[in-house]
Structure formats: structure tokens, C-alpha cells
DRENDO-1510 file (C-alpha; in Angstrom, 1 decimal, always signed):
<recs>
REC; n; res; u; v; w
REC; 1; UNK; -53.0; +47.2; -120.6 .
REC; 2; UNK; -49.3; +48.2; -120.5 .
REC; 3; UNK; -46.6; +48.2; -118.1 .
REC; 4; UNK; -45.1; +51.9; -117.4 .
REC; 5; UNK; -41.8; +52.0; -118.4 .
REC; 6; UNK; -39.2; +51.3; -115.5 .
REC; 7; UNK; -37.9; +54.9; -114.2 .
REC; 8; UNK; -34.4; +55.2; -113.7 .
REC; 9; UNK; -34.9; +58.6; -112.1 .
REC; 10; UNK; -36.6; +60.1; -108.9 .
REC; 11; UNK; -40.2; +59.3; -107.8 .
REC; 12; UNK; -41.3; +62.9; -107.2 .
REC; 13; UNK; -44.0; +64.4; -105.9 .
REC; 14; UNK; -44.6; +68.0; -107.4 .
REC; 15; UNK; -47.2; +69.0; -104.6 .
REC; 16; UNK; -45.3; +68.0; -101.4 .
REC; 17; UNK; -41.5; +67.8; -102.3 .
REC; 18; UNK; -41.4; +64.0; -102.0 .
REC; 19; UNK; -38.8; +61.7; -103.7 .
REC; 20; UNK; -37.5; +58.5; -104.1 .
REC; 21; UNK; -34.3; +57.4; -105.5 .
REC; 22; UNK; -35.6; +53.6; -106.0 .
REC; 23; UNK; -37.7; +53.9; -108.8 .
REC; 24; UNK; -35.5; +51.4; -111.4 .
REC; 25; UNK; -36.1; +48.7; -108.5 .
REC; 26; UNK; -39.9; +48.6; -108.6 .
REC; 27; UNK; -39.9; +46.7; -111.9 .
REC; 28; UNK; -38.2; +43.0; -112.6 .
REC; 29; UNK; -38.9; +42.0; -116.4 .
REC; 30; UNK; -41.5; +44.4; -116.8 .
REC; 31; UNK; -43.7; +43.7; -114.2 .
REC; 32; UNK; -44.2; +45.5; -110.9 .
REC; 33; UNK; -42.4; +43.9; -107.9 .
REC; 34; UNK; -42.6; +46.4; -105.2 .
REC; 35; UNK; -44.5; +49.6; -104.1 .
REC; 36; UNK; -43.2; +52.7; -106.3 .
REC; 37; UNK; -44.2; +54.4; -102.6 .
REC; 38; UNK; -42.8; +53.1; -100.0 .
REC; 39; UNK; -40.7; +49.5; -101.7 .
REC; 40; UNK; -43.0; +47.2; -99.7 .
REC; 41; UNK; -42.3; +43.7; -101.7 .
REC; 42; UNK; -45.9; +42.6; -100.4 .
REC; 43; UNK; -48.6; +43.6; -102.9 .
REC; 44; UNK; -52.1; +42.1; -103.1 .
REC; 45; UNK; -54.5; +42.9; -106.2 .
REC; 46; UNK; -58.2; +43.7; -106.0 .
REC; 47; UNK; -60.6; +44.6; -108.8 .
REC; 48; UNK; -60.1; +48.7; -110.0 .
REC; 49; UNK; -63.3; +49.4; -109.2 .
REC; 50; UNK; -65.1; +52.0; -106.9 .
REC; 51; UNK; -65.9; +50.2; -103.6 .
REC; 52; UNK; -68.6; +53.4; -103.2 .
REC; 53; UNK; -70.3; +52.9; -106.1 .
REC; 54; UNK; -70.9; +49.2; -105.8 .
REC; 55; UNK; -72.3; +50.3; -102.6 .
REC; 56; UNK; -74.5; +52.6; -103.9 .
REC; 57; UNK; -75.5; +50.3; -106.8 .
REC; 58; UNK; -76.3; +47.6; -103.7 .
REC; 59; UNK; -78.0; +50.4; -101.5 .
REC; 60; UNK; -80.1; +51.5; -104.2 .
REC; 61; UNK; -81.4; +48.3; -105.2 .
REC; 62; UNK; -82.3; +46.9; -102.0 .
REC; 63; UNK; -84.3; +50.6; -101.0 .
REC; 64; UNK; -86.0; +49.8; -105.0 .
REC; 65; UNK; -86.5; +46.4; -104.2 .
REC; 66; UNK; -88.5; +47.3; -101.0 .
REC; 67; UNK; -90.4; +49.8; -102.2 .
REC; 68; UNK; -92.0; +47.0; -104.7 .
REC; 69; UNK; -92.2; +44.3; -102.3 .
REC; 70; UNK; -93.8; +47.3; -100.2 .
REC; 71; UNK; -96.8; +47.8; -103.6 .
REC; 72; UNK; -96.9; +43.9; -103.3 .
REC; 73; UNK; -95.0; +43.5; -106.6 .
REC; 74; UNK; -92.7; +40.5; -105.5 .
REC; 75; UNK; -91.4; +39.8; -109.3 .
REC; 76; UNK; -90.6; +43.4; -110.1 .
REC; 77; UNK; -88.6; +43.3; -106.4 .
REC; 78; UNK; -86.6; +40.2; -107.2 .
REC; 79; UNK; -86.6; +41.3; -110.8 .
REC; 80; UNK; -84.5; +44.5; -109.6 .
REC; 81; UNK; -82.3; +42.9; -107.4 .
REC; 82; UNK; -81.6; +40.2; -110.1 .
REC; 83; UNK; -80.8; +43.2; -112.6 .
REC; 84; UNK; -78.2; +44.4; -110.0 .
REC; 85; UNK; -76.4; +41.2; -109.8 .
REC; 86; UNK; -76.0; +40.6; -113.8 .
REC; 87; UNK; -75.1; +44.4; -113.5 .
REC; 88; UNK; -72.4; +43.3; -110.6 .
REC; 89; UNK; -71.5; +40.4; -112.7 .
REC; 90; UNK; -70.9; +42.2; -115.9 .
REC; 91; UNK; -68.9; +45.2; -114.2 .
REC; 92; UNK; -67.0; +42.4; -112.3 .
REC; 93; UNK; -65.9; +40.7; -115.6 .
REC; 94; UNK; -65.2; +44.2; -117.4 .
REC; 95; UNK; -63.0; +45.8; -114.9 .
REC; 96; UNK; -59.2; +45.4; -114.7 .
REC; 97; UNK; -57.1; +44.5; -111.9 .
REC; 98; UNK; -55.0; +46.9; -109.5 .
REC; 99; UNK; -52.1; +46.2; -107.3 .
REC; 100; UNK; -52.3; +47.4; -103.8 .
REC; 101; UNK; -49.6; +47.8; -101.2 .
REC; 102; UNK; -49.8; +46.2; -98.0 .
REC; 103; UNK; -48.1; +48.9; -96.4 .
REC; 104; UNK; -49.2; +51.7; -97.4 .
REC; 105; UNK; -51.8; +51.4; -99.3 .
REC; 106; UNK; -50.7; +52.8; -102.7 .
REC; 107; UNK; -52.6; +51.8; -105.5 .
REC; 108; UNK; -50.8; +50.4; -108.4 .
REC; 109; UNK; -53.2; +50.6; -112.0 .
REC; 110; UNK; -52.3; +50.5; -115.7 .
REC; 111; UNK; -49.6; +48.1; -114.8 .
REC; 112; UNK; -48.9; +44.5; -115.5 .
REC; 113; UNK; -50.3; +42.1; -113.3 .
REC; 114; UNK; -49.3; +38.2; -114.0 .
REC; 115; UNK; -51.1; +35.6; -111.6 .
REC; 116; UNK; -48.1; +35.3; -109.6 .
REC; 117; UNK; -49.1; +38.3; -107.9 .
REC; 118; UNK; -51.8; +36.9; -105.2 .
REC; 119; UNK; -55.4; +38.4; -103.8 .
REC; 120; UNK; -56.3; +39.9; -100.3 .
REC; 121; UNK; -54.4; +38.0; -97.6 .
REC; 122; UNK; -56.4; +39.0; -94.2 .
REC; 123; UNK; -52.9; +36.9; -92.1 .
REC; 124; UNK; -50.4; +39.7; -94.4 .
REC; 125; UNK; -52.8; +42.7; -94.2 .
REC; 126; UNK; -52.9; +42.0; -90.0 .
REC; 127; UNK; -49.1; +42.0; -89.7 .
REC; 128; UNK; -48.9; +45.1; -91.5 .
REC; 129; UNK; -51.6; +46.9; -89.5 .
REC; 130; UNK; -49.7; +45.3; -85.5 .
REC; 131; UNK; -46.5; +47.0; -87.4 .
REC; 132; UNK; -48.0; +49.9; -87.8 .
REC; 133; UNK; -49.3; +49.9; -84.3 .
REC; 134; UNK; -46.0; +49.1; -82.6 .
REC; 135; UNK; -44.2; +51.8; -84.5 .
REC; 136; UNK; -47.3; +54.3; -83.8 .
REC; 137; UNK; -47.1; +53.2; -80.0 .
REC; 138; UNK; -43.5; +53.8; -79.8 .
REC; 139; UNK; -42.9; +57.0; -81.2 .
REC; 140; UNK; -46.0; +58.3; -79.4 .
</recs>
């Protein structure tokens, strides 16, 4: 995947007219180092795969397996679950990664990701969640 070229101009949303003039600071050595939306430097990487599709795959396999089990076909029931696991494994290896911002949740696809970008860290996520709650309470 090729990284988007660093932008010296302001980032802008055509729908809501939101702008941010710091686009050139988002990249270091051609790699995304902070969120393009809010400027947060805490990004984590995850597989670029829709979670709803994964959940639908598991739910469908579970239901079909239950139907096969109800008709006294345990080999078919287990085969369905194994097939779902195989499909999941193939999709996991084929899908690329994306970067997600802890602060605003923006998803950055089609960017260069190196091994320095960490996976999800619950402690960091909780810190941003608590910060968001404190800001929300202070304004209301």
C-alpha cells in the first residue's frame, strides 16, 4: 500500500466546511505519525475488516451448526464451524491494517504502517475515555 503524499495545504471537509491547517505535520519520513483529523499522536493498528461482517459470519456459522446438530449430524456441525474458522483465518491473513486514533476514532486506511505502530492498548484507550468524560462533565 502506498502512503498518501503529505499535504501542505489545509485539510478540508466539503460537507461541513471543517478545516485543519496542519496537514504537513501528520507525516514523518513518509509515514503517518499522528491523526489527520485531530492531530493526536496516539494511533493503534487493527485489521481493516468490517466487524459487522465478521460477526455475521460467526453468527451464521453458529446457527447452521445448531441446525446440523439438531438433525443429529455432528460431523457436519463441526465441519461448518471449522469452515467458518478457515474463512476467518484466510480473511485475517489477506486483509491489510489500518491506523485508528484513540482520541477521535478516525480510521486511516491506505497508509504505510510499520512495526512501531502498536496494537490496541486498553490503558491508552481508557485514558482517552476518561479524558473525554471529564471534558463532557466540565461542559455540562
